C-alpha positions as CSV (number, residue, x, y, z in Angstrom):
1,M,-7.2,8.7,1.5
2,P,-9.3,6.1,-0.4
3,S,-11.0,7.0,-2.7
4,E,-14.8,5.2,-3.9
5,K,-12.5,3.3,-6.0
6,G,-11.4,1.5,-3.2
7,K,-14.5,0.9,-1.3
8,I,-16.1,-0.3,-5.1
9,F,-13.6,-2.9,-4.7
10,L,-13.7,-3.9,-1.3
11,K,-17.6,-4.3,-1.7
12,F,-16.8,-6.4,-4.5
13,M,-15.0,-8.5,-1.8
14,V,-17.8,-8.0,0.5
15,Q,-20.9,-9.5,-1.5
16,A,-18.9,-12.2,-3.0
17,M,-17.6,-13.2,1.2
18,M,-21.6,-13.0,1.9
19,Y,-22.3,-15.8,-0.4
20,G,-18.9,-17.9,1.2
21,L,-20.7,-17.6,4.5
22,K,-24.0,-19.2,3.0
23,Q,-22.8,-22.1,2.6
24,T,-21.2,-22.8,5.3
25,P,-23.6,-24.7,7.5
26,G,-23.2,-22.8,11.0
27,A,-20.7,-20.1,10.1
28,N,-18.9,-19.4,13.4
29,I,-15.6,-19.8,11.2
30,A,-14.2,-22.1,13.5
31,I,-13.4,-23.8,10.6
32,D,-10.9,-22.4,7.6
33,L,-12.5,-20.5,4.8
34,Y,-9.7,-20.8,2.5
35,K,-11.5,-23.1,0.6
36,E,-15.0,-21.3,1.0
37,W,-13.1,-18.5,-1.6
38,Q,-12.3,-20.1,-4.2
39,K,-15.4,-18.6,-6.0
40,A,-15.4,-15.3,-4.1
41,A,-12.5,-15.3,-5.8
42,A,-12.8,-15.8,-9.1
43,E,-16.0,-13.7,-9.4
44,V,-14.1,-10.3,-8.5
45,R,-11.3,-11.2,-10.4
46,Q,-14.0,-11.0,-13.3
47,Q,-15.9,-7.3,-12.1
48,Q,-11.9,-7.0,-12.0
49,E,-11.2,-7.3,-15.3
50,E,-13.6,-5.8,-16.5
51,V,-11.7,-2.8,-16.4
52,S,-7.9,-1.7,-17.1
53,Q,-5.3,-2.9,-15.4
54,D,-4.3,0.8,-14.3
55,E,-8.0,0.5,-12.3
56,R,-7.2,-2.5,-11.2
57,I,-4.6,-1.7,-9.1
58,A,-5.9,1.6,-8.3
59,R,-9.1,-0.3,-6.6
60,L,-6.6,-2.5,-4.8
61,E,-4.2,0.6,-3.6
62,S,-7.6,2.4,-2.8
63,A,-8.9,-0.5,-0.9
64,A,-5.6,-0.9,0.9
65,A,-5.9,2.4,2.3
66,L,-9.4,1.7,4.1
67,S,-9.7,2.0,8.5
68,P,-11.1,-1.6,9.5
69,Q,-14.4,0.9,10.6
70,E,-14.3,2.0,7.2
71,A,-14.2,-1.8,5.4
72,R,-17.3,-2.5,8.9
73,V,-19.2,0.4,7.6
74,I,-19.0,-1.2,4.1
75,A,-21.0,-4.5,5.2
76,G,-23.4,-3.6,7.4
77,E,-24.7,-1.8,3.9
78,V,-24.1,-5.4,2.3
79,V,-26.3,-6.3,5.1
80,A,-28.9,-3.7,4.4
81,E,-29.0,-4.2,0.7
82,I,-29.8,-8.3,1.0
83,Q,-32.6,-7.5,4.1
84,Q,-34.0,-4.7,1.6
85,Q,-34.4,-7.8,-0.6
86,G,-36.5,-9.6,1.8
87,Q,-33.5,-12.0,2.8
88,A,-33.3,-12.7,6.5
89,V,-29.4,-12.2,7.3
90,P,-29.5,-13.4,11.2
91,D,-27.2,-10.3,13.3
92,E,-24.6,-13.2,14.3
93,Q,-23.7,-13.4,10.5
94,A,-23.9,-10.2,10.0
95,E,-21.6,-9.5,13.1
96,I,-19.4,-12.5,11.3
97,L,-19.2,-10.8,7.9
98,A,-18.3,-7.4,9.2
99,D,-15.4,-8.6,11.4
100,L,-14.0,-10.9,8.4
101,A,-13.9,-7.5,6.6
102,S,-13.1,-5.4,9.0
103,T,-9.4,-7.8,7.5
104,V,-9.7,-6.9,3.8
105,P,-8.1,-4.2,3.5
106,A,-4.8,-5.5,5.5
107,L,-4.9,-8.6,4.2
108,I,-4.8,-6.0,0.6
109,R,-1.5,-4.2,2.0
110,E,-0.2,-7.2,2.5
111,R,0.0,-8.9,-0.6
112,T,0.2,-5.6,-3.0
113,Q,1.9,-2.8,-0.7
114,A,5.3,-3.5,-1.0
115,T,5.4,-5.1,-4.2
116,L,4.2,-1.7,-5.5
117,R,6.9,0.2,-4.1
118,Q,9.3,-2.3,-5.0
119,A,8.6,-2.6,-8.4
120,R,8.0,1.7,-9.0
121,H,11.3,1.7,-7.5
122,R,13.0,-0.6,-9.8
123,G,10.9,0.8,-12.6
124,T,9.0,-2.5,-13.3
125,A,5.9,-2.2,-15.0
126,L,3.1,-2.6,-11.6
127,H,1.0,-4.9,-13.7
128,T,3.9,-7.2,-14.2
129,A,4.4,-7.0,-10.4
130,L,1.1,-8.4,-9.4
131,P,-0.8,-11.1,-11.0
132,I,-3.7,-9.3,-12.0
133,G,-2.9,-8.7,-16.2
134,E,-3.9,-11.5,-19.2
135,G,0.1,-11.9,-18.4
136,F,-0.5,-14.3,-16.0
137,D,-2.8,-17.3,-16.7
138,E,-6.6,-17.2,-15.4
139,A,-5.4,-19.9,-11.8
140,A,-2.4,-17.5,-11.4
141,R,-5.1,-14.1,-11.0
142,N,-7.8,-16.4,-9.3
143,A,-4.6,-17.4,-6.3
144,F,-4.4,-14.0,-6.2
145,Y,-7.6,-12.8,-4.8
146,Q,-8.6,-15.8,-3.5
147,S,-5.0,-14.8,-1.2
148,L,-7.1,-11.1,-0.2
149,F,-9.6,-13.3,1.5
150,P,-9.2,-13.7,5.4
151,R,-8.8,-17.0,6.1
152,R,-10.8,-17.0,9.2
153,R,-12.5,-14.4,11.5
154,P,-10.2,-12.5,13.6
155,R,-10.2,-13.0,17.6
156,F,-9.1,-8.8,17.9
157,R,-10.1,-5.5,16.6
158,V,-8.5,-2.1,16.3
159,G,-8.6,-0.3,19.6
160,E,-8.7,-3.2,22.2
161,A,-6.0,-3.7,24.6
162,I,-3.8,-6.6,24.0
163,P,-4.6,-9.2,26.5
164,H,-2.1,-10.2,29.5
165,H,0.4,-6.8,29.4
166,I,0.5,-4.3,31.5
167,P,1.4,-1.4,30.9
168,P,-1.3,-1.9,28.2
169,W,-1.0,-2.0,24.3
170,Y,-3.5,-1.1,22.6
171,F,-3.8,-2.5,18.6
172,V,-3.2,-0.6,15.1
173,Q,-3.8,-2.9,12.8
174,L,-3.3,-6.5,11.8
175,L,-0.9,-7.1,9.9
176,G,-1.5,-10.7,9.1
177,I,-3.3,-13.9,9.1
178,G,-2.4,-17.3,8.6
179,G,-2.5,-20.8,9.2
180,F,-0.2,-20.3,13.2
181,G,-2.8,-17.5,13.9
182,E,-2.4,-13.4,13.7
183,V,0.2,-10.8,13.4
184,W,-0.4,-7.4,14.7
185,E,0.9,-4.0,15.3
186,V,0.5,-2.5,18.4
187,R,1.3,0.4,20.1
188,H,2.9,1.7,23.7
189,P,0.4,3.7,25.6
190,Y,2.9,6.1,26.9
191,L,5.7,5.9,24.4
192,P,5.7,6.3,20.9
193,D,6.5,2.4,20.3
194,H,5.6,0.2,18.4
195,F,5.4,-3.6,17.5
196,A,4.4,-6.4,16.1
197,V,2.8,-9.0,18.5
198,K,2.4,-12.7,17.0
199,F,-1.2,-14.5,18.3
200,C,-0.6,-18.4,18.3
201,Q,-3.7,-20.2,17.1
202,D,-4.3,-23.4,18.5
203,E,-3.4,-25.4,21.2
204,L,-1.1,-26.9,19.4
205,S,1.4,-24.5,18.2
206,A,1.1,-22.8,21.8
207,K,2.1,-26.5,23.6
208,V,5.2,-26.7,21.5
209,L,6.2,-23.5,21.8
210,K,6.2,-23.7,25.7
211,R,8.2,-26.7,25.9
212,E,11.4,-25.0,23.8
213,A,10.3,-21.6,25.4
214,Q,14.0,-21.6,26.1
215,A,15.8,-22.1,22.4
216,L,13.8,-19.0,22.3
217,I,14.9,-16.7,25.1
218,A,18.5,-18.4,24.8
219,L,18.7,-16.5,20.6
220,C,17.1,-13.1,23.1
221,Y,19.9,-13.2,25.3
222,K,23.0,-14.6,23.1
223,L,22.3,-11.8,19.9
224,P,20.2,-9.6,21.0
225,Q,21.2,-6.9,19.1
226,H,22.0,-8.7,16.1
227,P,21.1,-6.3,12.7
228,N,20.5,-8.7,10.7
229,I,17.2,-10.8,12.9
230,A,14.1,-9.1,14.1
231,R,14.3,-9.2,17.4
232,L,12.2,-11.1,19.8
233,L,11.3,-8.3,22.8
234,E,8.9,-10.7,25.1
235,L,6.8,-13.6,25.5
236,Q,3.2,-14.5,27.2
237,L,3.3,-18.2,27.2
238,D,1.6,-18.5,30.5
239,Q,-2.3,-18.2,29.6
240,E,-4.2,-17.9,26.6
241,P,-4.2,-16.2,24.1
242,Y,-0.4,-16.5,23.8
243,W,1.8,-14.1,21.9
244,L,5.1,-13.3,20.4
245,T,6.4,-9.8,20.6
246,F,8.7,-8.4,18.0
247,E,10.4,-5.5,16.6
248,L,8.2,-3.4,14.2
249,V,9.7,-4.0,10.5
250,M,7.8,-2.4,7.9
251,G,9.7,-2.8,4.6
252,G,7.6,-5.6,3.3
253,T,9.3,-8.9,2.7
254,L,11.2,-10.9,0.4
255,E,9.1,-12.8,-1.3
256,A,7.5,-8.7,-1.8
257,L,10.8,-7.6,-4.0
258,L,10.8,-10.9,-5.8
259,R,7.2,-10.2,-7.0
260,T,8.6,-7.6,-8.9
261,G,11.6,-9.5,-10.7
262,P,15.1,-10.7,-11.1
263,L,17.7,-8.9,-8.8
264,S,20.6,-7.6,-10.2
265,W,24.6,-9.7,-8.5
266,A,25.3,-6.6,-6.2
267,D,21.7,-5.8,-5.2
268,S,21.7,-10.6,-4.4
269,L,24.8,-10.2,-2.6
270,K,23.3,-7.0,-0.4
271,V,20.2,-8.7,0.6
272,F,22.0,-12.2,0.4
273,R,25.8,-11.7,2.2
274,P,23.6,-10.1,5.5
275,L,21.2,-12.9,6.0
276,V,24.4,-15.5,5.5
277,A,26.0,-13.5,8.9
278,A,23.5,-13.7,10.2
279,M,22.6,-17.4,10.3
280,T,26.1,-18.3,10.8
281,A,25.9,-16.7,14.3
282,V,22.7,-18.3,14.6
283,H,24.4,-21.5,14.5
284,E,26.7,-20.8,16.7
285,V,25.0,-20.1,19.5
286,G,23.2,-23.9,19.0
287,I,19.8,-22.8,16.8
288,V,18.5,-23.8,13.9
289,H,16.2,-21.9,12.1
290,R,15.0,-24.4,9.7
291,D,12.2,-22.1,8.4
292,L,13.8,-20.0,5.9
293,K,11.8,-18.9,3.2
294,P,11.7,-15.3,1.1
295,A,8.0,-15.1,3.3
296,N,10.2,-14.8,6.7
297,I,13.2,-12.4,5.4
298,L,11.5,-8.5,6.6
299,L,13.3,-6.2,4.7
300,T,13.5,-2.1,6.6
301,A,12.9,0.7,3.6
302,D,16.4,0.4,3.1
303,N,16.2,-3.0,1.7
304,I,18.4,-4.1,4.9
305,P,16.9,-7.5,5.3
306,K,16.4,-9.1,9.3
307,I,15.5,-13.0,9.3
308,A,11.5,-12.7,11.1
309,D,9.9,-16.4,12.6
310,F,12.8,-17.2,14.7
311,G,12.9,-20.7,16.9
312,I,10.1,-21.8,15.6
313,G,11.5,-24.2,12.6
314,K,13.7,-25.7,15.5
315,V,11.2,-26.2,18.2
316,L,9.3,-27.9,15.9
317,A,12.2,-30.0,14.5
318,D,13.1,-30.9,18.2
319,S,9.5,-32.2,19.6
320,D,9.9,-36.1,19.4
321,T,6.3,-37.3,19.6
322,E,4.6,-34.8,17.1
323,Q,7.9,-34.0,15.1
324,R,6.0,-35.0,12.1
325,Q,2.3,-33.9,12.5
326,T,4.4,-30.1,13.6
327,R,6.7,-29.9,10.8
328,T,3.3,-30.6,7.8
329,L,1.8,-27.9,10.5
330,F,4.2,-25.0,10.4
331,T,6.6,-25.7,7.7
332,S,4.7,-26.8,4.7
333,M,1.8,-24.0,5.4
334,G,3.5,-21.5,4.2
335,Y,4.2,-20.1,0.5
336,G,6.6,-22.2,-1.2
337,S,8.7,-23.7,2.0
338,V,8.1,-27.1,0.7
339,G,10.7,-26.1,-2.1
340,Y,12.9,-24.5,0.9
341,M,13.7,-28.0,2.3
342,S,16.6,-30.5,2.1
343,E,15.7,-33.7,1.4
344,E,16.9,-34.8,4.9
345,Q,14.6,-32.0,6.4
346,M,11.9,-33.4,4.2
347,A,12.0,-36.5,5.2
348,G,11.8,-35.6,9.0
349,E,15.5,-36.2,10.1
350,P,16.2,-34.4,13.1
351,A,17.6,-30.0,12.9
352,H,21.1,-29.3,11.5
353,P,22.7,-26.3,10.2
354,A,22.8,-27.7,7.1
355,D,19.2,-27.4,6.5
356,D,19.8,-24.1,6.5
357,T,22.1,-24.0,4.1
358,F,20.5,-25.2,1.9
359,A,17.5,-22.9,2.2
360,L,20.2,-20.3,2.2
361,G,21.6,-21.6,-2.0
362,V,17.9,-22.1,-2.6
363,L,17.4,-17.6,-1.5
364,L,20.4,-16.5,-3.7
365,W,19.1,-18.9,-7.0
366,Q,15.9,-17.4,-6.3
367,M,17.1,-13.8,-6.6
368,L,19.1,-14.1,-9.2
369,S,16.9,-16.1,-11.4
370,G,13.6,-14.1,-10.6
């Protein structure tokens, strides 16, 4: 259960977000708010560094346990305090703040939960797994807190029904929000089944996905049950909002594991060999991933890897008229993606299995070196 520590931390963040919204004309959050949070992140970092490193982690874990509804209540308290000071807060701005605040616990979980779990399992000091202590430079600490702020207003809310699906699935929690769109956990109305649903952010991503949907369908038919590929279960590309449904893998990502430090040779091979086997099978059916990176490698509770975001890199690479634009939008935007791209891919050359081989080599090197 969340404690007052989490509520205090979330209130720091909401107060900082309110300042950012005041600096954003119109504030309908159609724009990317990420740059607006630079000052806000620095303020939250300074507040955090007034307490011990253990207390900082306790606040983060407690805030991550808050529900979207609790976060909305905290946003309402912040608005009420501002109004009591004689400052006007338009209803629309208050609603935007509540929507943004409701996503923060999920963002904190995404950024910290799996990393802290892996650190405890490996016996790594928690304050070295997350860039919150004095062992990291100020820029890294600011970047960490900035990553906890939402980039945009979410399109959906917990408890709502997913659009265009019968029987209706219901939103359980936001798993992530980024350049491509939003990823939500949804539940079946009658069965104990939960899925991950990824929503396209804009018409550009939807246009490319619609044109190349057959490649994604082919992967489902030709490799429907590969143990090291996150299964694509369903596509809805006929009307807005467009979405893809995947099996839900809740053990975190390879990115989270690597934050805890380098892996042993044995542990690296335990992850690496299944990745090679999966990519070999994928290449045999004529599909190239082109966006292999730690954030796209999901892990089960036993650290069994599953490759996610399948087809996206191949889809983008095959576009003739929008190749360079979409490659920049989807391939370069994610954490560290450029570092995993071959020179040929960087140059915009057609997709080739060698692109994935290059990325696999980088992944192995990173697992061994940390």
